[in-house]
N, C-alpha and C positions, 0 to 999 in steps of 0.2 A: 223602732219608731212607731208611734201610735197614729193610725190612720182612721178616718171616719168610716171608710169601707175597706175591709181586709183585702190585701193584695191578691189573694187567690179567690176572691168573690166572683160569682157569676155576674154580678152587676158590673164589675169592672170589665169583664169580657164583652158584655153587651155594649157598654158605652165607650169601649176602646176601639170600635170598628166602624169605619165610616159608612159602610153599606147598611148596617143595622140602624145607625143613627138617622140616616136619610129616610128610612121607612118610619121610624118614630116621628120624625119631622113631618112627614106627609100625613100620618094619622092624626097628629095633634092639630095640624092646620085644618083638617076637616072638622074635628070635634069643637075646636075653638069657635068656629064660625056658627055653630048651632047653640052654643051655651047661652042661657038666658041672662048671664052676667056679661055678655060680650060688649054691652054698652060701656063698661069700664075701660075696655081696650080702645074705645073711641074717645074717651073723655079728654085725653091729652092731645088728640089729633095726630099722634105719631103713627098709629097703626095703619090708617089708610094710605099714608105717604110711603111707608116702608114695611109692609106686612112680612116680607121674608126676613128682614133685619130683626124684627121683634121676635119672630120664632127662633131665629138663630141665637138671639140673646138668651132665651130660655134654655136652649140646648147647651150653650156654653156655660151658663151658670150651673146647670145640672152636672155637666162633665167635670167642672172644676171641683165641685163638692165631692163627687165620686172618687176623684184621684187625690184629694188633698189630705194633709195631716189633719188630725181631729180639730186642733185649735183654729187652724186656718179655715176649715170647712164651717165650723160653728160661727166664725167671724163673718164669713160670706153669707150664711143663712140670716144672721142678724142684720146684715146690710140689706138683704132682700126685704126683710120684714120692715125695716125703717123706710125704704123706698115706697112700699105700699102704704105705710102709715102716712107718709107725706101726701100721697095722692088722695087718700081718704080725707085728710084734713083740708086739702084744697077744694074738694067737692062738698065737704060738709056732711057726709054720710059714710058709714062703714061698709066695706066690702063684706058681703055675707059669708059666714063660715062655710056654707055649702059650696060657694064658688071656689074658695081656697082648696077644699077637699077635692073638688072636681079636677083641678089642675094636677094635684098629686095622683089622683086616680088615673088620669090620662097618662102620666109618666109610667105608672105601674103597668097599665094595660098594654101600652104600645112597646114598652121594653120587652114584655113577655111575648107579645104577638109578633113583633118584628124578628126577634130571635128565632121563634118557631118557624116562621115563614122561610127564613134564610138558612137556618142551621138544622135544628132537630127539636122534637118535643122536649119540654123542660120537665124536670121532676117536681114533685110537690114541695120538696125541701128547697129547691132553687126558686120556685115561685114564692115561697114563704120569705126567702131572703130578699127578693125584690120588694115585696110589700113592706118588710121590716125597715129596709134602708130608707125608702121614701117617706114612710110614716115617722121615722126618726127626724127627718127634715121637718115634717109638719109639726111634730111635737115641739121642736126647738122654736118654731114660729108661733107657738101658742094655739094651734088649731085643735079644737076639741073633737071628741068622738071618732077617733081614728082606730081602725082595726090593726091587728098585728100579725095575722096569719092570712094566707091566701083564702082559706075556707071561710073565714069571717069577713073578708073583704068582698067576696063575690056577691052576696045578697045586697050589701051596701052599694056596691057598684051598679047593680041592676036597678036599684031604687033611684039612684042619681040619674042614670040614663033615661029612665021613664019620666022623671019629674023635672029635670034641669035643662032639657034640650028642646028646642023648637026652631023651625025654619022661620026666619024673620027678614025684615028689610036689611038688617045688618048682615045676615048670611049672604043675601044676594049681592050686596055691595062688596063684601070681603072676597067672594069668589070672582067678582069683576076685577078686583085689584090683583088677585092671584094671576088671572089671565093676562092682565096688563103687564105685570112685572116678570112673568115667566115666558110669555110668548105662547102662541097656539100649540106648537109641537111639545114643548116642555109641560105645558098645562095638561095636555092629554095624557102624557106619561105619568104625571102626578096623580091625576084622577084614577088611572088604572092601579097605581100603587096604593092609593087610599082604599080602594075596594078590597084589596087583599088583607088589609090590617084592621079596618074599622069594624065595630060590632054591627050586627044586622040592622038594628034600629037606626044607627047613624047612616048606614048605606041606603036605607029606605027614605029617610028624611031628605037626603041629598040627591036621591035618584041617580046614584053613581052608575056609570056605564059598565057593561060586562067586561071583565078583565081576564077572560079565559086565555087569551093569547099570551098575557104576561105570566099567568100561572104555568102554562106549558113551557114558557121560555126560562123559568127559574132554574132548572138543572144546568142549562148552558150558562146562565148568569153566575151561578155558584162556581162553576169551573173557571169562568173568566176572572173571578175575584183573585185567583191564585197567580195571575200573570198581570202584566202591565195593562192589558186590555180592560181589566176591571176598573181601573182608575179612569180610563177614557170613557167607558160607559157611564160611570158615575158623573163625570163632568157634563154629560148631556142633560142631567136633571135640573141643573140650576144655572142661572146666567153667569157670564164671565166675571162679574164683580165679586162673586162668591167662590171663585175657583181656589184661591189660597186657603180659605176656610175649609172647603171640602177636602182638599188634599191633607190638611192638618188633622182631620178627624181620626186617622189611624194611629195617631200618637197621643200619649198622655199629655194633658195640658202642662205647659212649662210654668215654672215659678209659682206653683200652686200655694206656696207658703207665704207669698208676698202680695200679689195683686189680684183683684177680682173685678177688674174693669171690663165692661162689655166689649165685644169685638167691634172693629171700626164701623161696620154697617148697622150696629145694634144700639139700642138706647138703654133699655131696662127690661128685666124679665117680665113676662105676663104674670099677673092679670093687669095691673093698673098702669 
């Protein structure tokens, strides 16, 4: 059977484990809030009303592509491109290429960083594989100027971080929505998790609090992942409405050859 991502790929290992995905989720939530194209996420009005759902949607699309057969994954990518094309048509302007690249670069960065925080340092070959997989997604979407090795991705990523991020009124509002939808306790946990995975520039722009206590707690958390306690700890991170989705993150998405509809609380993948 021909898969978009090989069954033994490190990318499948990363995206087949709920704990890693939640750290990816937290990091992307931070960087999305700073992106200069974040106004696209506000265009439809759905982001402020359900920011967690929108981010879960992006995670679910990525997971289904990672675990799908090649033709089904390509069909899903084409659907994502068509959705964004419709948003562009409704607004009357195009989403800039750099904004599309930023989303791919977020998925690359947080896939690598989350795995390294929770598991072990990745090899150069494994990092190359992560870059290759997500840039193949971008290539299918018609996004230009994509790197295909980790070494060539790094300087491009640094350029994007330096030029495409800024703290704005959208940032303030989006974090206000995160707090509202998460509650104070979960919000503080997410902020701590974000500090562990985001790049220094993002950490500075957001003034994220010190997360030394979480770093110290990671060995115990890794141990807890091996028993039922791990799922309980994970359930603390997001509201009850998302518990079923959280528990499902440890399994490969089902029916990957058939349907790529967003999860019940999601609408469409970011950006638009």
